[in-house]
C-alpha positions, 0 to 999 in steps of 0.5 A: 316526451314533452311538447310545447303547448302551441305544438300540441294545439297545432297537432290537435287542429290538424288532426281535427281537420283530417278527421273532418275532411276524410270522415265527416265532409264526404258524408255531408256532401253525399247528404246535401247532394241527395237533397239537391237532387230531390229538389231538382226532381221536384222542380222538374215535375213542376216546370214545363222546360226541365232543368237539364242535368248539364245545368246542375253539373259542377262548375269545375267540370264544365270549365274543364270541358270548355277549356278542352273542347276540341274546337277551342283547342283547334283555335289554340293551335291556330293562334300559336302558329300565327302569333308564335305564342307558346301553347301553354300560355294560350291554354292558360288564357283559355282556362281563364276565359272559361272560368270567367264565362261558365256559371255555377247554377244553384237551383236553391239560389235561383228558385228560392233566394233569387226568385224571392229577391226578383219578385220582391224588387219587381213588385215593390218598384212596379205594378207588374203584369203579364199582358199577353202569353201564348200559353198554347204555343208555349205548352207545345214546345217539345221538352227536348228542344233547346229554348231561347227567350229573345227580348227587347232591352229597355232596362237592366230591370229586364233581367229581374222582371223576366226571370221572376215571371218565367220562374213557373216555367223554367230557369233562364241563363242570361248573358250578362255584361261586364258591368256586373262583375263586381263582388259580391254581385258576380257570385249571385249572378253566377249562382243564378245561371248567368254567364259573363260576356265581354262586349266588343272583344277583339280577342279571337280566342276569347270569342271562340271560347264564348262561342263554344260555351253558347253552343255547348249550352244550347246542345245540352238543352239549357234554356237561354235568354238573350237581347238581340239588340246587344245593349240598352236602347238609347232613344227608346226605339227598337234597335236592329239585331246584333248577330253575335250570340244569335250567330253562335247558336245558328251556325252549327244548327242541323235541321235533321238533328234530333234537338230543335232550337225554339225561340220565344219572343218576349216584349217588355215595356215600362211606364218608367225606365230608371236609365232613361235620362242616362241613355238619352245623355249617352246618345247625345255626343255634344252633351256634358257627361257628369262623370263617375262622381256626378253619376253616383251623386245623382243616383244617391239624390234619386234614392234619398228623394224617394226614401223621403217620399216613402217616409212621408207616405207620398211615395208611389210605385213607378207605374206599370211594368208589362211583359208579353210572351209571344208565339214560339218560332221553331228554327227547324221549321224556319229552315225547312220552309226556306230550304236553309242549311247553315252548315252547308253555306259559305261564310257570306251566305251563312251570315246573310241567312243569319241576318235574315233570321235575326230580322225575323226574330226582332220583328216578332219581338217588336209585335209583342212589345206592350203599349203601357199607359205612359207610352200611349199618352206619350205617343198621343202628345208626341204628335204635336209637342208644341200644343196646349192640350185640353183634357178632353182633346188629350183623351180623344187623341189617346183613345184614337191612338189606342184604336190605331195601335190595336188595329195594327195588332199591337197589344195595348195593356189597359189596367182594370179594363178601363180606358179612361183610367189607363189614360189618366194613369199615364198622364199622371205619371208624366205630370209627376215626373214634370215631363208634362205641365198643367197650363190652366185647364190644359196640358203641354210638354215642358220645353226641356223634356221633349226628348224624354217624352219622345223616348217613351213614345218611341217604345211603340213607334214601330207599331 
């Protein structure tokens, strides 16, 4: 029998694919699975907060579990009756939502590639410091507890910075906004264990699927990280808590259950926030918006300007980025002290108690926001923005503000344990950014930069 060459080649290729699929690939998967499990076991011996088997479960399994969760299916039935939408259509929508939300955690991507990228980027841009950490309190967190890192949200660098600094203790699962759903960034973010959240979604079915994912992950012991403020600060101040994700975690909590939920307050501050002018612009309803092209052009100009300084050897990092890890707060202990049982309350009373807990969490986060050199100097200058300060007067005012902050319990980061150096570094950064200008032998805030100065002063105003 004679066959055409193209048909013979096609049969050979199909045969080779069949051999690979049936004989070789199963063995490769088994070998890679064993290596991955050994890597996870090694990490769990080193990490205080272990990687739960749930976190390393295949993504397809988790998507299927979420899509067929009994409470999600109840919501599907209710919406089908209410809107007369076919059940199959709603189930397909649920499947799409689940696929959008569920991450695909990779221990290798997180602790090798992700850690290296986060460390390199953070240390290239900033002088990264841990100002304070309650190591004793963190070490007493039960290994079987569900842990949630709660932090203030100043910059999109927060994700990178805290993931890098917490990597010696655990892997964090972030809730990330839709801004990151672009290829290939979304693939990397999913591999790092993050899940995507649609902000301000009015779809009740979507909110139910998201709620169940947050609850399932918490029940399984996945270490999560959330920003209770919900978004970046617009004016530099510490915002009130938004109770979406926090409420999802609290509603089903049973103080008599075996697994506690422990919240770790984390305070973050920077000498320079990349989004500062953008956020101030967004906070001003009368300001002209640059549009997409203008924003891209501005970002490009910023990058080119810094590359030029780098080539000329005149580039400096953007000051200090400081993180404080505070004393953990046990949800079980909080409920027992106040006699609260979330599941036994009606909707209004439950929301009131959730709001009370959210305020307590944000208060604790606020106490751990570090005072960086720029924030210290900006706070002193903001006391009289019209004044021309001599160098001696400014140092005296900043020193007095530091003593005032420390007396109130604030954590002031003093680089090199040298107070004069801290003030000089903060002032230098403000002068380099042209927020402050030199006038003879003195200094004053430039007229067009008062809001920017207040942005940095506001970061510690609550202290």
